N, CA, C and O atoms as CSV, one atom per row, in Angstrom:
chain,resi,resn,atom,element,x,y,z
A,1,UNK,N,N,1.274,-1.422,-0.088
A,1,UNK,CA,C,0.317,0.185,0.437
A,1,UNK,C,C,0.885,1.364,0.412
A,1,UNK,O,O,1.700,1.745,1.253
A,2,UNK,N,N,0.369,2.221,-0.854
A,2,UNK,CA,C,1.152,3.556,-0.478
A,2,UNK,C,C,0.547,4.076,0.379
A,2,UNK,O,O,-0.640,3.749,0.383
A,3,UNK,N,N,1.039,5.238,1.657
A,3,UNK,CA,C,0.924,6.372,1.727
A,3,UNK,C,C,0.732,7.379,1.470
A,3,UNK,O,O,1.251,7.850,2.483
A,4,UNK,N,N,0.081,9.053,0.425
A,4,UNK,CA,C,0.402,9.417,-0.211
A,4,UNK,C,C,-0.235,10.982,0.784
A,4,UNK,O,O,-1.062,10.936,1.695
A,5,UNK,N,N,0.291,11.939,0.376
A,5,UNK,CA,C,0.256,13.463,1.208
A,5,UNK,C,C,0.322,14.220,-0.532
A,5,UNK,O,O,1.502,14.443,-0.805
A,6,UNK,N,N,-0.632,14.634,-1.692
A,6,UNK,CA,C,-0.897,15.342,-2.053
A,6,UNK,C,C,-0.396,17.016,-1.595
A,6,UNK,O,O,-0.827,17.314,-0.481
A,7,UNK,N,N,0.028,17.584,-1.943
A,7,UNK,CA,C,-0.137,18.589,-2.273
A,7,UNK,C,C,-0.971,19.815,-3.312
A,7,UNK,O,O,-1.247,19.504,-4.471
A,8,UNK,N,N,-1.269,20.983,-2.854
A,8,UNK,CA,C,-1.415,21.702,-3.544
A,8,UNK,C,C,-0.511,21.930,-4.869
A,8,UNK,O,O,-1.021,21.382,-5.846
A,9,UNK,N,N,0.600,22.545,-5.123
A,9,UNK,CA,C,1.909,22.259,-5.537
A,9,UNK,C,C,1.877,20.906,-6.898
A,9,UNK,O,O,1.665,21.290,-8.048
A,10,UNK,N,N,2.058,19.671,-6.682
A,10,UNK,CA,C,1.710,18.605,-7.413
A,10,UNK,C,C,0.406,18.325,-8.157
A,10,UNK,O,O,0.368,17.858,-9.296
A,11,UNK,N,N,-0.688,18.658,-7.400
A,11,UNK,CA,C,-1.920,17.951,-8.328
A,11,UNK,C,C,-2.012,18.876,-9.317
A,11,UNK,O,O,-1.128,19.730,-9.381
A,12,UNK,N,N,-3.315,18.881,-10.463
A,12,UNK,CA,C,-3.040,19.241,-11.509
A,12,UNK,C,C,-4.898,20.924,-11.259
A,12,UNK,O,O,-5.942,21.062,-10.621
A,13,UNK,N,N,-4.201,21.537,-12.120
A,13,UNK,CA,C,-4.448,23.101,-11.605
A,13,UNK,C,C,-6.225,22.018,-12.490
A,13,UNK,O,O,-7.057,22.667,-11.855
A,14,UNK,N,N,-6.841,21.321,-13.089
A,14,UNK,CA,C,-8.039,20.860,-13.248
A,14,UNK,C,C,-8.694,20.201,-11.996
A,14,UNK,O,O,-9.900,19.973,-11.896
A,15,UNK,N,N,-7.864,19.956,-11.166
A,15,UNK,CA,C,-8.364,18.962,-9.872
A,15,UNK,C,C,-8.399,20.432,-8.467
A,15,UNK,O,O,-9.126,20.515,-7.477
A,16,UNK,N,N,-7.700,21.039,-8.782
A,16,UNK,CA,C,-8.219,22.799,-7.871
A,16,UNK,C,C,-6.177,22.415,-7.578
A,16,UNK,O,O,-6.140,21.712,-6.568
A,17,UNK,N,N,-5.263,22.560,-7.905
A,17,UNK,CA,C,-3.767,22.504,-7.841
A,17,UNK,C,C,-3.998,23.464,-7.997
A,17,UNK,O,O,-4.981,24.202,-7.922
A,18,UNK,N,N,-1.939,23.547,-8.511
A,18,UNK,CA,C,-1.075,24.752,-9.709
A,18,UNK,C,C,-0.470,23.594,-10.260
A,18,UNK,O,O,0.079,23.909,-11.316
A,19,UNK,N,N,-0.291,22.019,-9.923
A,19,UNK,CA,C,0.719,22.083,-11.716
A,19,UNK,C,C,0.017,21.967,-13.236
A,19,UNK,O,O,-0.870,21.114,-13.268
A,20,UNK,N,N,0.194,22.497,-14.190
A,20,UNK,CA,C,-0.262,22.537,-15.197
A,20,UNK,C,C,0.106,21.194,-16.243
A,20,UNK,O,O,0.877,21.190,-17.202
A,21,UNK,N,N,-0.681,20.135,-15.729
A,21,UNK,CA,C,-0.036,19.336,-16.681
A,21,UNK,C,C,-0.226,18.812,-18.195
A,21,UNK,O,O,-1.237,19.091,-18.839
A,22,UNK,N,N,0.821,18.035,-18.707
A,22,UNK,CA,C,1.009,18.736,-19.673
A,22,UNK,C,C,1.408,17.655,-20.693
A,22,UNK,O,O,0.833,16.707,-20.158
A,23,UNK,N,N,2.203,16.941,-22.188
A,23,UNK,CA,C,2.606,16.463,-23.348
A,23,UNK,C,C,4.295,16.198,-21.866
A,23,UNK,O,O,3.950,15.230,-21.189
A,24,UNK,N,N,5.332,16.582,-21.480
A,24,UNK,CA,C,6.135,17.088,-20.952
A,24,UNK,C,C,6.530,16.847,-19.667
A,24,UNK,O,O,7.592,16.470,-19.171
A,25,UNK,N,N,4.902,17.296,-19.004
A,25,UNK,CA,C,4.681,17.583,-17.501
A,25,UNK,C,C,3.584,16.508,-16.712
A,25,UNK,O,O,2.374,16.733,-16.735
A,26,UNK,N,N,4.128,15.399,-16.062
A,26,UNK,CA,C,3.121,14.805,-14.959
A,26,UNK,C,C,3.118,14.906,-14.235
A,26,UNK,O,O,4.001,14.608,-13.431
A,27,UNK,N,N,1.710,15.593,-13.980
A,27,UNK,CA,C,1.052,15.734,-12.606
A,27,UNK,C,C,1.160,15.258,-11.279
A,27,UNK,O,O,2.360,15.022,-11.142
A,28,UNK,N,N,0.514,14.958,-10.115
A,28,UNK,CA,C,0.513,13.808,-8.792
A,28,UNK,C,C,1.298,12.652,-8.757
A,28,UNK,O,O,0.945,11.498,-8.515
A,29,UNK,N,N,2.402,13.096,-9.026
A,29,UNK,CA,C,3.760,12.140,-8.840
A,29,UNK,C,C,3.474,12.816,-6.996
A,29,UNK,O,O,4.033,13.854,-6.639
A,30,UNK,N,N,2.805,12.239,-6.308
A,30,UNK,CA,C,2.866,12.975,-4.530
A,30,UNK,C,C,3.603,12.048,-3.888
A,30,UNK,O,O,3.483,10.829,-4.007
A,31,UNK,N,N,4.563,12.781,-3.030
A,31,UNK,CA,C,5.122,12.453,-1.833
A,31,UNK,C,C,4.598,11.289,-0.920
A,31,UNK,O,O,3.472,11.477,-0.460
A,32,UNK,N,N,5.189,10.188,-0.601
A,32,UNK,CA,C,4.208,9.403,0.423
A,32,UNK,C,C,5.821,8.033,0.512
A,32,UNK,O,O,6.958,8.023,0.041
A,33,UNK,N,N,4.997,7.086,1.389
A,33,UNK,CA,C,6.153,6.095,1.475
A,33,UNK,C,C,4.716,4.366,1.506
A,33,UNK,O,O,3.658,4.115,2.082
A,34,UNK,N,N,5.419,3.829,0.739
A,34,UNK,CA,C,5.251,2.241,0.954
A,34,UNK,C,C,5.016,1.791,2.042
A,34,UNK,O,O,5.504,2.352,3.022
A,35,UNK,N,N,4.226,0.681,2.190
A,35,UNK,CA,C,4.016,0.193,3.719
A,35,UNK,C,C,2.945,-1.293,2.957
A,35,UNK,O,O,2.087,-1.587,2.124
A,36,UNK,N,N,3.885,-1.829,4.085
A,36,UNK,CA,C,3.384,-3.377,4.129
A,36,UNK,C,C,2.787,-3.951,4.026
A,36,UNK,O,O,3.497,-4.861,3.598
A,37,UNK,N,N,1.798,-4.355,4.043
A,37,UNK,CA,C,0.405,-4.870,4.989
A,37,UNK,C,C,0.908,-6.333,5.620
A,37,UNK,O,O,1.947,-6.941,5.364
A,38,UNK,N,N,0.252,-6.552,6.173
A,38,UNK,CA,C,0.000,-8.032,7.454
A,38,UNK,C,C,-1.127,-8.855,7.234
A,38,UNK,O,O,-1.504,-8.905,6.064
A,39,UNK,N,N,-1.414,-9.155,7.613
A,39,UNK,CA,C,-2.882,-9.797,8.551
A,39,UNK,C,C,-2.580,-9.097,9.383
A,39,UNK,O,O,-3.429,-8.259,9.684
A,40,UNK,N,N,-1.627,-9.085,9.941
A,40,UNK,CA,C,-2.263,-8.634,12.261
A,40,UNK,C,C,-2.196,-7.617,11.904
A,40,UNK,O,O,-1.683,-7.254,10.846
A,41,UNK,N,N,-2.792,-6.837,12.863
A,41,UNK,CA,C,-3.231,-5.414,13.661
A,41,UNK,C,C,-1.275,-4.896,13.278
A,41,UNK,O,O,-0.427,-5.777,13.413
A,42,UNK,N,N,-0.933,-3.777,12.931
A,42,UNK,CA,C,0.220,-3.007,13.040
A,42,UNK,C,C,0.749,-2.409,12.898
A,42,UNK,O,O,1.225,-2.520,11.767
A,43,UNK,N,N,1.298,-1.177,13.701
A,43,UNK,CA,C,1.055,0.596,13.962
A,43,UNK,C,C,3.045,0.149,13.002
A,43,UNK,O,O,4.066,-0.539,13.011
A,44,UNK,N,N,2.032,1.579,12.172
A,44,UNK,CA,C,3.210,2.716,11.405
A,44,UNK,C,C,3.584,3.212,12.004
A,44,UNK,O,O,3.332,3.081,13.201
A,45,UNK,N,N,4.718,4.402,11.361
A,45,UNK,CA,C,4.886,5.361,11.456
A,45,UNK,C,C,5.564,5.855,10.772
A,45,UNK,O,O,6.698,5.394,10.648
A,46,UNK,N,N,5.166,6.993,10.040
A,46,UNK,CA,C,5.448,7.641,9.157
A,46,UNK,C,C,6.222,8.729,8.785
A,46,UNK,O,O,5.820,9.616,8.032
A,47,UNK,N,N,7.443,8.681,9.346
A,47,UNK,CA,C,8.410,10.480,9.579
A,47,UNK,C,C,7.594,10.993,7.861
A,47,UNK,O,O,7.460,10.364,6.811
A,48,UNK,N,N,7.181,12.463,8.293
A,48,UNK,CA,C,7.902,13.722,6.804
A,48,UNK,C,C,9.442,12.750,6.107
A,48,UNK,O,O,9.445,12.132,5.043
A,49,UNK,N,N,10.742,12.896,7.183
A,49,UNK,CA,C,11.986,12.446,5.867
A,49,UNK,C,C,12.431,12.004,4.917
A,49,UNK,O,O,13.412,12.164,4.192
A,50,UNK,N,N,10.651,10.754,5.073
A,50,UNK,CA,C,11.644,9.808,4.641
A,50,UNK,C,C,10.606,9.414,3.277
A,50,UNK,O,O,11.077,8.631,2.452
A,51,UNK,N,N,9.171,9.972,3.044
A,51,UNK,CA,C,8.494,10.305,2.350
A,51,UNK,C,C,9.123,11.185,0.662
A,51,UNK,O,O,9.657,12.242,0.327
A,52,UNK,N,N,8.694,10.111,0.131
A,52,UNK,CA,C,9.444,10.440,-1.664
A,52,UNK,C,C,7.812,10.704,-2.658
A,52,UNK,O,O,6.611,10.440,-2.698
A,53,UNK,N,N,8.921,11.413,-3.322
A,53,UNK,CA,C,8.053,10.562,-5.041
A,53,UNK,C,C,8.432,9.746,-5.834
A,53,UNK,O,O,9.623,9.461,-5.952
A,54,UNK,N,N,7.716,9.340,-6.366
A,54,UNK,CA,C,8.017,7.675,-7.006
A,54,UNK,C,C,8.913,8.094,-8.160
A,54,UNK,O,O,9.849,7.478,-8.670
A,55,UNK,N,N,8.568,8.903,-8.359
A,55,UNK,CA,C,10.120,9.451,-9.647
A,55,UNK,C,C,9.051,8.917,-11.334
A,55,UNK,O,O,9.452,8.286,-12.312
A,56,UNK,N,N,8.359,9.208,-11.193
A,56,UNK,CA,C,7.291,9.035,-12.817
A,56,UNK,C,C,7.034,10.856,-13.075
A,56,UNK,O,O,6.903,11.203,-14.249
A,57,UNK,N,N,6.990,11.604,-12.328
A,57,UNK,CA,C,6.333,12.862,-12.297
A,57,UNK,C,C,7.066,14.118,-12.537
A,57,UNK,O,O,8.085,14.213,-13.219
A,58,UNK,N,N,6.430,15.122,-11.886
A,58,UNK,CA,C,7.652,16.494,-12.106
A,58,UNK,C,C,8.101,16.432,-10.592
A,58,UNK,O,O,7.262,16.333,-9.696
A,59,UNK,N,N,9.219,16.483,-10.386
A,59,UNK,CA,C,9.645,17.096,-9.376
A,59,UNK,C,C,9.194,18.353,-8.412
A,59,UNK,O,O,9.270,19.493,-8.869
A,60,UNK,N,N,8.848,18.187,-7.429
A,60,UNK,CA,C,8.548,18.629,-6.743
A,60,UNK,C,C,8.696,19.357,-4.794
A,60,UNK,O,O,8.199,18.552,-4.005
A,61,UNK,N,N,9.074,20.205,-4.338
A,61,UNK,CA,C,10.089,20.538,-2.752
A,61,UNK,C,C,8.789,20.270,-2.134
A,61,UNK,O,O,7.682,20.782,-2.300
A,62,UNK,N,N,9.353,19.031,-1.139
A,62,UNK,CA,C,8.373,19.141,-0.246
A,62,UNK,C,C,7.832,20.483,0.795
A,62,UNK,O,O,8.628,21.343,1.173
A,63,UNK,N,N,6.784,20.492,1.065
A,63,UNK,CA,C,6.469,21.503,2.094
A,63,UNK,C,C,5.217,21.055,2.732
A,63,UNK,O,O,4.322,21.008,1.888
A,64,UNK,N,N,4.968,20.837,3.474
A,64,UNK,CA,C,4.124,19.788,4.116
A,64,UNK,C,C,2.985,21.272,4.574
A,64,UNK,O,O,2.003,20.628,4.943
A,65,UNK,N,N,2.736,22.190,4.683
A,65,UNK,CA,C,2.001,23.443,4.220
A,65,UNK,C,C,0.932,23.664,3.745
A,65,UNK,O,O,0.003,24.276,4.272
A,66,UNK,N,N,0.986,23.070,2.468
A,66,UNK,CA,C,0.582,22.411,1.167
A,66,UNK,C,C,0.315,21.266,0.767
A,66,UNK,O,O,0.312,20.752,-0.352
A,67,UNK,N,N,0.051,20.838,1.950
A,67,UNK,CA,C,-0.782,18.680,2.133
A,67,UNK,C,C,-2.264,19.264,2.029
A,67,UNK,O,O,-2.901,19.915,2.856
A,68,UNK,N,N,-2.501,18.964,1.155
A,68,UNK,CA,C,-4.906,18.653,1.012
A,68,UNK,C,C,-5.480,17.091,1.691
A,68,UNK,O,O,-6.602,16.800,2.103
A,69,UNK,N,N,-4.170,16.227,1.609
A,69,UNK,CA,C,-4.964,15.352,1.943
A,69,UNK,C,C,-4.673,13.895,2.574
A,69,UNK,O,O,-3.450,13.857,2.704
A,70,UNK,N,N,-5.013,13.148,2.851
A,70,UNK,CA,C,-3.906,11.874,3.188
A,70,UNK,C,C,-4.561,10.403,2.279
A,70,UNK,O,O,-5.627,9.838,2.526
A,71,UNK,N,N,-3.913,10.163,1.578
A,71,UNK,CA,C,-4.577,8.946,0.781
A,71,UNK,C,C,-3.693,7.740,1.807
A,71,UNK,O,O,-2.717,7.801,2.555
A,72,UNK,N,N,-4.745,6.543,1.314
A,72,UNK,CA,C,-4.010,5.346,1.008
A,72,UNK,C,C,-4.348,4.314,-0.389
A,72,UNK,O,O,-5.439,4.128,-0.929
A,73,UNK,N,N,-3.442,3.924,-0.629
A,73,UNK,CA,C,-3.475,3.649,-2.177
A,73,UNK,C,C,-2.611,2.148,-2.290
A,73,UNK,O,O,-1.478,1.742,-2.032
A,74,UNK,N,N,-4.040,1.542,-2.906
A,74,UNK,CA,C,-3.887,-0.120,-3.001
A,74,UNK,C,C,-4.115,0.062,-4.638
A,74,UNK,O,O,-4.975,0.670,-5.274
A,75,UNK,N,N,-2.404,-1.118,-5.234
A,75,UNK,CA,C,-2.858,-1.611,-6.469
A,75,UNK,C,C,-4.262,-2.074,-6.926
A,75,UNK,O,O,-4.954,-2.801,-6.213
A,76,UNK,N,N,-4.678,-1.607,-8.194
A,76,UNK,CA,C,-6.466,-2.558,-8.357
A,76,UNK,C,C,-6.311,-3.733,-8.475
A,76,UNK,O,O,-7.374,-4.352,-8.419
A,77,UNK,N,N,-4.872,-4.715,-8.707
A,77,UNK,CA,C,-5.301,-6.068,-8.634
A,77,UNK,C,C,-5.400,-6.291,-7.279
A,77,UNK,O,O,-6.435,-6.889,-6.984
A,78,UNK,N,N,-4.538,-5.963,-6.166
A,78,UNK,CA,C,-4.838,-7.044,-5.099
A,78,UNK,C,C,-6.259,-6.366,-4.060
A,78,UNK,O,O,-6.895,-5.344,-3.802
A,79,UNK,N,N,-6.105,-8.017,-3.718
A,79,UNK,CA,C,-7.157,-8.161,-2.911
A,79,UNK,C,C,-6.822,-7.228,-1.363
A,79,UNK,O,O,-5.737,-7.275,-0.784
A,80,UNK,N,N,-7.931,-6.471,-0.929
A,80,UNK,CA,C,-7.495,-6.760,0.551
A,80,UNK,C,C,-8.063,-5.615,0.718
A,80,UNK,O,O,-8.475,-4.731,-0.034
A,81,UNK,N,N,-7.993,-5.857,2.356
A,81,UNK,CA,C,-9.750,-5.437,3.672
A,81,UNK,C,C,-7.887,-4.964,4.484
A,81,UNK,O,O,-6.754,-5.400,4.686
A,82,UNK,N,N,-9.040,-3.458,4.707
A,82,UNK,CA,C,-8.163,-2.496,5.077
A,82,UNK,C,C,-8.660,-1.740,6.387
A,82,UNK,O,O,-9.799,-1.279,6.312
A,83,UNK,N,N,-7.945,-1.545,7.608
A,83,UNK,CA,C,-8.742,-1.258,9.167
A,83,UNK,C,C,-8.101,-0.012,9.103
A,83,UNK,O,O,-6.908,-0.133,9.381
A,84,UNK,N,N,-8.509,1.398,8.787
A,84,UNK,CA,C,-7.314,2.598,9.996
A,84,UNK,C,C,-7.313,2.820,10.548
A,84,UNK,O,O,-8.161,3.358,9.836
A,85,UNK,N,N,-7.264,3.192,11.587
A,85,UNK,CA,C,-7.218,3.743,13.024
A,85,UNK,C,C,-6.668,5.014,13.444
A,85,UNK,O,O,-5.740,5.334,12.701
A,86,UNK,N,N,-6.877,5.787,14.284
A,86,UNK,CA,C,-5.974,6.531,15.338
A,86,UNK,C,C,-4.358,7.280,14.824
A,86,UNK,O,O,-3.242,7.375,15.335
A,87,UNK,N,N,-5.182,7.825,13.183
A,87,UNK,CA,C,-3.656,8.550,12.795
A,87,UNK,C,C,-3.628,10.013,12.980
A,87,UNK,O,O,-4.273,10.924,12.460
A,88,UNK,N,N,-2.703,9.978,13.865
A,88,UNK,CA,C,-2.203,11.652,14.128
A,88,UNK,C,C,-0.713,12.374,13.191
A,88,UNK,O,O,-0.307,11.907,12.127
A,89,UNK,N,N,-0.421,12.947,13.532
A,89,UNK,CA,C,1.048,13.618,13.665
A,89,UNK,C,C,1.965,13.055,15.055
A,89,UNK,O,O,1.606,12.448,16.065
A,90,UNK,N,N,2.943,13.423,14.719
A,90,UNK,CA,C,3.981,13.119,15.624
A,90,UNK,C,C,5.572,14.240,15.174
A,90,UNK,O,O,5.640,14.831,14.097
A,91,UNK,N,N,6.424,14.294,15.995
A,91,UNK,CA,C,7.162,14.752,16.209
A,91,UNK,C,C,8.142,13.928,16.442
A,91,UNK,O,O,9.251,14.361,16.754
């Protein structure tokens, strides 16, 4: 699963962001981190310092103040039952 934090900077203008998508500029390569899913309840901590873009789109500077949402993305072909509880920000 990929945990993502889209920002206004990397979100397409057509979706309300500031990135102008074109044939040479790919928007929406959001900062995030991969999290291995298990069959057991597991606590995960994702530090801002470990969040990276996947590398297929335009490069952006990580600006936490521009984050618009939290996303949990599972591949289309992966069967899953995902429970999320107690999301918080830590120092």
